N, C-alpha and C positions, 0 to 999 in steps of 0.2 A: 618497542615500536609496534604500531598497528597499521594495517592497510585497510582503508575503506574502499569498497568496490561498488560502483553504481552500474547496474546492468538492467537490461530489459528482459522481461518474461513475455515473449511474443505469443500471438494467437496460436501458433503451431504447438506450443507446449503449455497452453493455458490449463490443461487438465492435470498437470503435475501437482501433487499434494506436497505438504511440507517435508515429509520424509524423503520423497523422491527428489525434491530440490536439494536437500542436504546431501544426499548421495551423489547427485550430479556435480555439485560444487566440490565435494571432497575428491572425486575422481579428477575433476579439472585442475584442482590445486596440486594434486600429485603429478599430473602430466606437465604442469607448468614448471616444476622443479624449483618453485619459490621456497625459501626457508621458513616454512610454516611451523609455528610453535605447537607442540603437543602437550597434553596434560600429563601429569605424573601418575604413577600408580600401576596396578596390575593390567588394566585395559586402557592404555593411552589413546586419546582421540584428539583431533584437531581443535584448537581453540578458535572457534568461529561462531558467529551468531548473525541472524538476520535482524535488521532493524524492526521489521514487522512481518509476521507470517502472512502470506497471501493465500486466500482461499482457492481451492481447486475450482477451475472453470473461469477464473478471472485473470486476464493478462495485466502486466504492470509495465509502465514506461520508465520508472525511476526507482527500482528496488535497490536495496543497499545491503551488502554483506560486510561484516566487520571481522577481520582476521588478524590474529596476533602473529608476529614474526619473531623468529629466533635470532635472525641476523639482519642487518640493514641492507636495503636495496634502494634503487632509485625508482621514482614514479614511472619513468619511461621504460625501465626494464620490466617492471611489474605489469604495466599496461600491455606491452607487446607479448609477454609470456601468457597472459590471460586470454588475450584475443586469439592466440594460436591454440590454446587448450580448450576453450569453450566452444560449443556448437553454434552454428549461425543463428539458431533460434533463440539463443540467449546472449546477445552481443553485449560487451562491456562498453559503456560510454565514456567513463573516466574513472580515475583512481586518485586516492589522496592518502598521504602518509601523515600519521598523527602520533603524538607521544602516548605512552602507556597510561599516563594520568588523564588523558582526554576522556571525558564522560562517554559512556556507551551510547550508541545511536538510539537504542530503544528507550533509554532514559530521557533523551532529549525530544522524543517524538510527541507532538501535540495535535497534529491534524493530518488528514488524508484527503486527497481530491479524487473525484470519480467523474467519469462520463457514462451516461446511460443512453443506449440507443434502443428506443422502443418501437416495436413493429405493430402498428395498429391502424385503424381507419382514421380519416381526418377529423371526423366528428368527436371520436373518443379522445384523440390527441388534443383537440381544442378545449374540451372539458378539463383535461388534466392541466394544460397550460394556464387556463383561466383561474384555476384553483390555487396556483402557487402564491400569488400575493396575499390572498386570504389566509392560506395555510401559514405563511410566515408572520402574519399579523396576530396570530393567536398567542396569548400569553403562556399557554400551557398546551402541550401535545402529548397525551398519554399513549404509551405503546407497551406491549408485552415483550419484555426482553428475556430471552431464555439463555441459561448457562448450564453447565454440566451438573450443577448442584441444585438449581432452583429456577423458578419462573417468577417474575414480579413486574408490576407496572411501574414504568419510569417516565419522567417528563423529558422528552427528547428535544424540546425546543431550544434549550441552551446549548445543545450539542450541534446545532445546525449553524454554521458560520456563513455559508453562502449557498444559494440555490436559485437557479434560473433555468429557463428552457426556451426552445424554439421549435417551430414546425419543420419537418423534413419530408422528403418524398416517401419515406417508409413509415412515417408517423410523427415521432417527436424525439428530440435529444435534450437531455438534462445535464447540467453541470453542477456539481455539488462539492463543497468542502465541509467536512464534518470533524467533530472531536475524535481524537484517537489516543487518549490517555488511558492508563489502566483503570482508573475509577469511572471514567465516562467515555466509553467507546461506542460509537454509533455505527453499526454495520450498514453497508449500503442497501442490503435487501430489506432491512427494517425500515429505513427511510423511504424506500420506494413503496413498500406495503402500506405505510402510514399515509403517504401522499395520495395513493390510489384510493384508499378507503375514504379519505377526506373528500376526494373528488367524486366519490360514488361510482367508481368503475372497477372492473376486475383488473388485476395486474396483467398487462399484456406480455407477450414474449419479449424478453429484454436481454441485451448484451451489455455487460458491465466491464469497464476498464478502469484500473487505478492509474491515474496520471501523475501523481506526485505524493511525496511525504514531506511534512513540514514541522519545523520547530518554531520557537519564539525567540526573537533577539531581545536585547536589553530594553528596547522600546515597546515590547510586547507585540511586535508585528510578526506575522507569519512569514517565514523565509524557508527556502528549500532546505530540507534536513541535511543534505550532503554538504551545504555551505555554512552550516552553523559554526560560529567561532568557538 
C-alpha cells in the first residue's frame, strides 16, 4: 500500500531545497507514527519520493509526496496524523491510498502550472503583455537549456501549453502551464527569460509560484496529478 500526500510549500519555507524538504518530511513521518516502509540493507531509509522536486525559492500549492506503507491505515488516520506532525508552513491538503501497483506519481507527471508576479512599471508590463500573442504564434522558439552535463539550444514552443497575462498594480501577472516530462521539461525561469527577450525587455524582479502538477487522462486531457486514475 502507498500513501499519496498533497501538501503546500508556503512562502515562509520557499527557500528550502530538496534535501531540506526530504529531511523535513522524514521527521514529520516519524512524528506521525504512521507505519512507513523502510528499504532493506545496511542503511535502511524511508521509501518515499516527491512527484517533482521544487526549486529553492519557489512555493508550491499542490506538491505531492509518495510514501510506501508497511501496514494498512485509513485515509482519515493518515490525514490527521500528518496534519499534527507537519509545521503550519507545510499544511497537508489531502491524502490518498493506492495499491503498490499504482504507477509512481513522477512517472505520470506531464505538466506543471505557474503564476509569475512581475514587479515593474506599467509601460514595461504593457510591452510584455502585448508580446504574448506574437510569442505564442511563433512556430519555433529557441532557447538555451542548461543541464549538469551540457548546454544546448532547444525549441521550447511545443513545451508551452498555456500562457496568458494581465496588468496589476505592481506590474503584471502571468499564468503558464508547461511541459514537465523527463525528455521535455520547461523550467519557469527559462520561459520567463525567453518571453522577456522576445519582448525586448530586461527580466524584472519576479516572484514565481507553482500552482499545480498535472498528468493526462485517457482522452489526453490535463488533469490534476493527484487525481490521476
